VEXTORLUM-165042 format. One line per field, with one value per residue (C-alpha): residue in three letters; residue number from 1; x negated, y negated, z. Coordinates in steps of 0.05 Angstrom, whole numbers. Each point is the difference from the previous one (the first is absolute). Layout:
% residues N
resn	c(Ala|...)
resi	c(NUM|...)
u	c(X|...)
v	c(Y|...)
w	c(Z|...)
% end
This chain:
% residues 472
resn	c(Met|Phe|Val|Glu|Leu|Leu|Ala|Asp|Ala|Ser|Phe|Ala|Met|Asp|Thr|Thr|Lys|Asp|Thr|Ile|Leu|Asp|Thr|Thr|Gln|Asp|Tyr|Pro|Glu|Ala|Thr|Leu|Val|Lys|Ala|Lys|Gly|Lys|Trp|Tyr|Val|Ser|Val|Thr|Val|Pro|Ile|Asn|Leu|Arg|Pro|Tyr|Phe|Asn|Asp|Arg|Cys|Gln|Ile|Lys|Arg|Ser|Thr|Gly|Thr|Thr|Asp|Arg|Ile|Ala|Ala|Gly|Gln|Arg|Leu|Tyr|Gly|Leu|Ala|Ser|Ala|Ile|Tyr|Glu|Glu|Phe|Asn|Lys|Val|Gln|Pro|Asn|Pro|Leu|Arg|Leu|Ala|Leu|Gln|Arg|Leu|Ser|Glu|Leu|His|Glu|Pro|Asn|Asp|Leu|Leu|Pro|Lys|Ile|Leu|Pro|Ser|Val|Ala|Asp|Asn|Ile|Asn|Tyr|Asp|Ala|His|Leu|Ser|Ser|Asp|Asp|Ser|Asp|Trp|Glu|Leu|Ala|Ala|Leu|Val|Asp|Gly|His|Met|Glu|Ala|Ile|Ser|Leu|His|Cys|Gln|Thr|Leu|Glu|Arg|Thr|Ala|Phe|Gly|Pro|Asp|Phe|Asp|Ala|Ala|Gln|Ala|Val|Leu|Gly|Glu|Ile|Lys|Lys|His|Arg|Asp|Gly|Glu|Arg|Pro|Gln|Thr|Lys|Lys|Phe|Met|Asp|Val|Ala|Ser|Ala|Tyr|Val|Gly|Ser|Ala|Ala|Met|His|Gly|Thr|Arg|Leu|Ser|Ser|Ile|Lys|Lys|Ala|Ile|Gly|Glu|Phe|Asp|Arg|Thr|Phe|Pro|Lys|Val|Thr|Leu|Asn|Glu|Leu|Thr|Lys|Val|His|Phe|Tyr|Glu|Tyr|Ala|Thr|Ile|Leu|Ala|Glu|Asp|Gly|Met|Ala|Lys|Asn|Thr|Ile|Lys|Gly|Arg|Ile|Ala|Arg|Leu|Ser|Ser|Val|Phe|Lys|Phe|Ala|Glu|Lys|Lys|Gly|His|Val|Val|Ser|Asn|Pro|Thr|Val|Gly|Leu|Asp|Tyr|Ser|Asp|Leu|Gly|Arg|Asp|Val|Glu|His|Trp|Val|Pro|Phe|Thr|Lys|Asp|Gln|Leu|Tyr|Lys|Ile|Phe|Gln|Gln|Pro|Met|Lys|Ala|Arg|Glu|Arg|Leu|Leu|Leu|Thr|Ile|Leu|Val|Thr|Thr|Gly|Met|Arg|Leu|Asp|Glu|Ala|Ala|Leu|Leu|Glu|Trp|Gln|Asp|Val|Lys|Asp|Lys|Asp|Gly|Ile|Pro|Tyr|Phe|Asp|Leu|Thr|Arg|Ala|Asp|Leu|Lys|Ile|Lys|Asn|Lys|Gly|Ser|Lys|Arg|Phe|Val|Pro|Ile|Val|Thr|Asp|Leu|Gln|Asn|Val|Leu|Gly|Lys|Glu|Gly|Ser|Gly|Arg|Ile|Phe|Asn|Tyr|Arg|Leu|Asn|Ala|Leu|Gly|Lys|Thr|Ser|Asp|Ala|Ser|Ile|Ile|Cys|Met|Glu|His|Ile|Arg|Ala|Val|Thr|Ala|Asn|Pro|Leu|Gln|Val|Asn|His|Ser|Phe|Arg|Gly|Thr|Ile|Lys|Asp|Leu|Met|Arg|Asp|Glu|Gly|Val|Ala|Lys|Glu|Val|Asn|Asp|Tyr|Ile|Thr|Gly|His|Gly|Ser|Gly|Asp|Ala|Ala|Gly|Arg|Tyr|Gly|Val|Gly|Pro|Ser|Val|Ala|Val|Arg|Tyr|Lys|Gln|Leu|Ser|Arg|Val|Ser|His|Pro|Trp|Leu|Thr|Ala)
resi	c(1|2|3|4|5|6|7|8|9|10|11|12|13|14|15|16|17|18|19|20|21|22|23|24|25|26|27|28|29|30|31|32|33|34|35|36|37|38|39|40|41|42|43|44|45|46|47|48|49|50|51|52|53|54|55|56|57|58|59|60|61|62|63|64|65|66|67|68|69|70|71|72|73|74|75|76|77|78|79|80|81|82|83|84|85|86|87|88|89|90|91|92|93|94|95|96|97|98|99|100|101|102|103|104|105|106|107|108|109|110|111|112|113|114|115|116|117|118|119|120|121|122|123|124|125|126|127|128|129|130|131|132|133|134|135|136|137|138|139|140|141|142|143|144|145|146|147|148|149|150|151|152|153|154|155|156|157|158|159|160|161|162|163|164|165|166|167|168|169|170|171|172|173|174|175|176|177|178|179|180|181|182|183|184|185|186|187|188|189|190|191|192|193|194|195|196|197|198|199|200|201|202|203|204|205|206|207|208|209|210|211|212|213|214|215|216|217|218|219|220|221|222|223|224|225|226|227|228|229|230|231|232|233|234|235|236|237|238|239|240|241|242|243|244|245|246|247|248|249|250|251|252|253|254|255|256|257|258|259|260|261|262|263|264|265|266|267|268|269|270|271|272|273|274|275|276|277|278|279|280|281|282|283|284|285|286|287|288|289|290|291|292|293|294|295|296|297|298|299|300|301|302|303|304|305|306|307|308|309|310|311|312|313|314|315|316|317|318|319|320|321|322|323|324|325|326|327|328|329|330|331|332|333|334|335|336|337|338|339|340|341|342|343|344|345|346|347|348|349|350|351|352|353|354|355|356|357|358|359|360|361|362|363|364|365|366|367|368|369|370|371|372|373|374|375|376|377|378|379|380|381|382|383|384|385|386|387|388|389|390|391|392|393|394|395|396|397|398|399|400|401|402|403|404|405|406|407|408|409|410|411|412|413|414|415|416|417|418|419|420|421|422|423|424|425|426|427|428|429|430|431|432|433|434|435|436|437|438|439|440|441|442|443|444|445|446|447|448|449|450|451|452|453|454|455|456|457|458|459|460|461|462|463|464|465|466|467|468|469|470|471|472)
u	c(-2057|-64|-28|-74|-18|-74|-11|-73|-61|-22|64|-7|-63|22|18|73|48|57|70|68|53|49|36|53|-33|-66|-16|-62|-60|-9|-64|-35|-12|-33|31|-19|-47|51|16|68|34|24|47|24|76|28|30|70|0|-24|70|11|-64|12|-39|-64|-55|-33|17|-53|-3|-54|-41|-13|-75|-64|-33|-2|0|57|40|-11|28|64|6|42|54|9|1|50|45|-3|17|59|25|-6|39|57|13|-18|60|38|18|72|5|-25|48|60|-22|-4|69|31|-30|28|68|54|41|62|61|-41|-51|31|-42|-59|-43|5|-23|-57|-18|-2|-43|-51|-11|-75|-6|49|-41|-72|-8|38|-40|64|31|-13|36|59|3|-2|57|41|-11|16|66|20|-38|58|32|-66|-16|69|-5|-68|22|58|-48|-46|56|31|-52|-57|-65|-21|62|-14|-75|17|52|-49|-54|47|21|-73|-18|63|-22|-67|36|43|-61|-34|-48|18|-25|38|-42|-64|-64|-50|-54|46|14|-72|-22|49|-23|-74|16|41|-48|-61|-51|-72|-65|-1|74|20|-46|25|74|-11|-38|57|53|-36|-15|72|28|-46|24|74|2|72|35|43|0|66|-21|-60|10|-42|-16|-38|-43|-14|-21|-44|-32|-12|-35|-45|-16|-17|-48|-37|23|-1|62|-12|-9|67|33|-27|25|70|-1|-17|58|46|-11|26|63|11|-2|49|46|2|15|57|-33|4|48|-54|-75|-19|-68|30|-4|-49|-43|-62|-46|-17|-28|-71|-69|-12|-44|-74|-45|-65|-61|-55|-72|-51|-63|-39|46|-9|-75|7|48|-44|-65|25|-26|56|10|-3|75|21|-48|31|71|-14|-36|62|44|-43|-14|70|50|32|42|-33|44|-8|-75|-3|45|-38|-19|-57|52|21|-68|6|-35|26|-48|-58|35|12|64|46|66|53|58|-4|71|-16|-45|31|6|42|42|3|-49|-51|-3|-59|-69|-56|-69|-61|-51|-75|-7|49|-29|-66|33|52|-52|11|69|22|65|60|8|-54|7|10|41|51|71|61|69|19|-60|-35|-61|-5|-72|-27|36|-26|-72|-3|32|-57|-48|46|11|-76|0|67|53|51|63|18|-65|9|-13|54|-40|-46|58|6|-76|-7|60|-33|-67|31|39|-64|-32|57|33|70|56|32|-65|-11|69|-7|-66|27|68|42|19|53|-45|-25|41|-34|-46|15|-44|15|57|-38|-71|-45|-49|-56|29|10|-71|-30|39|-11|-75|-3|2|-69|-8|-69|22|-1|-75|-24)
v	c(-4187|25|64|12|67|2|68|-11|-39|53|-9|-76|0|-62|-65|-2|28|42|-14|31|-44|9|-63|30|36|0|74|37|-1|56|40|57|65|63|68|68|-34|-49|-72|-21|-67|-5|-52|0|1|-59|26|-26|36|68|30|-8|41|59|-36|4|-48|-4|6|29|5|38|-39|66|-12|15|-62|-59|-54|32|7|-74|-17|38|-27|-61|37|56|-48|-45|60|17|-72|3|61|-41|-57|47|20|-67|-17|-62|-42|-10|74|18|-48|27|72|-13|-32|57|50|-36|-26|40|-35|-33|-32|-59|41|67|9|-48|32|71|-30|-35|65|37|-55|0|75|0|70|-17|-60|22|3|-65|-63|-40|22|-68|-34|48|-16|-75|7|40|-52|-57|33|7|-58|-35|64|26|-67|-6|71|-14|-67|36|51|-55|-32|63|56|14|39|35|-22|-73|7|35|-53|-56|34|6|-73|-21|40|-25|-72|15|34|-62|-45|37|45|59|26|-39|31|38|-39|2|29|54|26|-10|42|55|-1|7|55|39|-5|44|-56|-5|-33|-63|4|2|-58|-44|13|-15|-64|-25|18|-34|-62|-7|10|-54|-47|11|27|-18|18|62|50|-22|-73|10|-25|-10|-70|30|41|-59|-39|58|5|-75|4|55|-41|-61|44|12|71|28|16|75|-4|-36|50|57|-31|-9|71|27|-39|23|72|-17|-30|60|42|-48|2|76|-1|-49|-56|-49|-6|-18|-6|-74|15|24|-49|-48|-42|-28|5|-73|10|20|-1|33|62|-17|54|17|-27|50|-11|-28|40|-54|9|76|-9|-46|47|62|-37|-16|42|47|67|63|11|-67|8|67|-26|-61|44|45|-61|-30|66|31|-57|37|-39|-13|47|55|-4|-12|60|49|68|44|51|-51|4|55|24|23|28|-35|-68|-26|-39|-24|38|-50|49|27|1|-38|-52|-69|-27|-56|37|61|-32|-4|76|9|28|-52|18|-12|-32|6|-68|22|70|-31|-36|53|50|71|28|3|16|-40|-73|-33|-66|-8|-63|-3|17|-39|27|5|44|-56|-43|-75|2|19|-59|-50|24|2|-69|-29|20|-29|-66|-8|-6|-33|-41|10|25|41|39|56|75|13|-41|60|34|-57|-2|73|-6|-59|35|62|-42|-36|67|21|50|16|-30|68|26|-66|5|73|-15|-60|31|-41|61|53|38|71|57|31|57|-7|-22|-23|-46|-62|-10|56|-11|8|-55|-46|13|-14|-65|-25|14|-50|-55|-15|-27|-34|-39|65|8|-72)
w	c(2373|-32|28|-13|-30|15|31|18|-21|-51|-37|-1|-42|-36|36|-20|52|-26|28|1|-32|57|23|46|57|37|-7|25|-45|-50|5|-36|39|-24|13|-30|-49|-29|15|27|10|72|31|72|4|42|65|-16|-67|23|11|-76|-14|47|55|-39|22|-68|-73|-45|-75|-38|-51|-35|-3|38|-28|48|-53|-39|65|14|-68|17|70|-19|-39|52|59|-35|-11|75|18|-46|38|64|-32|-19|73|33|45|-17|62|-23|-15|69|35|-38|12|75|-1|-39|49|61|-22|-33|-55|28|-32|-22|-40|-16|-64|4|53|-29|-67|35|35|-67|-31|56|-3|-11|-27|-56|-22|7|-76|-14|-12|2|66|32|-57|7|74|-15|-49|51|54|-48|-16|73|30|35|26|29|31|32|27|31|29|34|30|22|40|29|2|48|-2|-65|-39|17|-18|-66|-19|15|-41|-60|5|2|-62|-36|14|-32|-57|-11|5|-56|38|-43|-67|-53|-54|-7|8|-57|44|28|-70|-22|60|-18|-73|18|49|-51|-59|-9|-6|22|-18|-42|-18|73|17|-57|17|74|-19|-45|51|58|-41|-24|70|27|-55|15|72|17|-66|2|-57|-31|4|-45|-71|-62|25|58|-47|-45|62|22|-69|0|67|-26|-62|42|40|-65|-16|-70|-40|5|75|8|-46|43|65|-28|-27|70|30|-56|22|69|-29|-46|63|35|-60|1|75|-10|40|-58|-58|-51|-4|-1|-30|-66|-58|32|-48|35|-61|7|70|19|-33|-66|2|7|-28|35|-35|-20|21|-48|-12|37|60|-2|4|60|35|-5|14|70|59|21|34|-41|14|-31|-58|-17|7|-44|-51|-4|-12|-55|-37|4|8|59|49|67|40|-53|8|76|15|-45|29|-23|-23|-52|-34|-53|-62|-68|-52|34|5|71|13|56|4|23|-5|71|29|64|-33|7|-71|-29|-52|-46|-49|56|5|-46|-13|3|-28|43|-47|9|34|53|7|20|59|20|24|22|14|72|37|23|-19|-42|39|74|-1|57|-22|22|19|-73|-16|-38|15|6|25|-68|-33|52|-3|-76|-5|42|-56|-53|36|7|-76|-19|36|-56|35|-62|4|51|8|-52|-51|-11|-37|-49|-6|-22|-47|-34|-4|-31|-50|-19|-14|-45|47|-25|41|15|30|36|32|21|34|40|16|-48|-42|13|48|6|29|60|-20|-75|-57|-71|20|-19|-28|26|56|-52|-43|59|24|-68|-9|71|-8|-57|54|30|70|4|63|39|-8|-9)
% end
């Protein structure tokens, strides 16, 4: 059962709904509530489970932040952990039936030891922290199936009132148990849900893992965890390849699933990880590199009528080689000056960048200074942010200007990075400087200088590239 996690419309700024990977119970929706300045994840406790939570009506977990977007990114993990607490105390019908029988009927000569053992096993308090209590109960019942059935059949024939009702209830649940309506092994989605809830994940990593998990579960919805073999993963990889996915994309999906099975292996749910040792190198498309723009295309792009916001954003892309999100999420506090040379400081701790090499200082050349204008406050661009703190609006709008010039599917917003790298190389800019400017170097430590080429050196080298298309 998928439980939607959309707290309100402001949180769902993108069009993709987030969901809890819970397949066992239809629990109340998780929401974000604000208390004493901070955001909390709140879930209503189902009425039948409240005795196990000191009769509390709600469970709340602090996100540890006052920021609404950051809280939304942590909503999934915290809510999943709460649902896992619910799962641990969720009554098992067979357990309830045996508990009722043990409460009403004292052991007799037929079962001098069995019912006390059942009573011990169904003690909820002793098993609140055990994920495997239902499996322990199943094993106990399997070991005494005939004796328990015979005892209950005798009660059904001779007893009246509560004893008769309790015996019938046990017989009904034992029939289901025999017919297979009991957990033979963990389901893939159950373990995947527990893994996501236990790991401190957010943002893009959380989204990519949820996507891989959901996709794999839809591909093999009825296969239990222990039934999954390497063959299933080869079949899954083949399906992805037939859908036109690249080799690296397939590799990434399998890696996400492998993390789930590593978790399952550590928990003892599987004997071995079926994703280890797979060879699917012959599946999927080879990497297709983005194609840089020609100078003629650059002229045509910037000669189009466009809003000042998009002109500034595209100017940043073509003069710096920054990634789209790096540029679109810039704040005025990132615009700094050293020895009279302006530059963007991309080492801010909360700035969403791709990797360590992306934490860098990027010079603001004269052509860009002329468009950037006077310094303000807050974000430089007002593009709407999605739940991950990124913006898809900027990409969509900029692509409209690109598609007005070229229909080449390998020419996109990212092509500006290849364009400036080619232009710098043509002007004789050293590869080390080129890489540091575009974020392919080892990166700059926050607040430190002299790690790579200085800002002055980068500015001088980047200024060797002229941009006549900006003023034509």
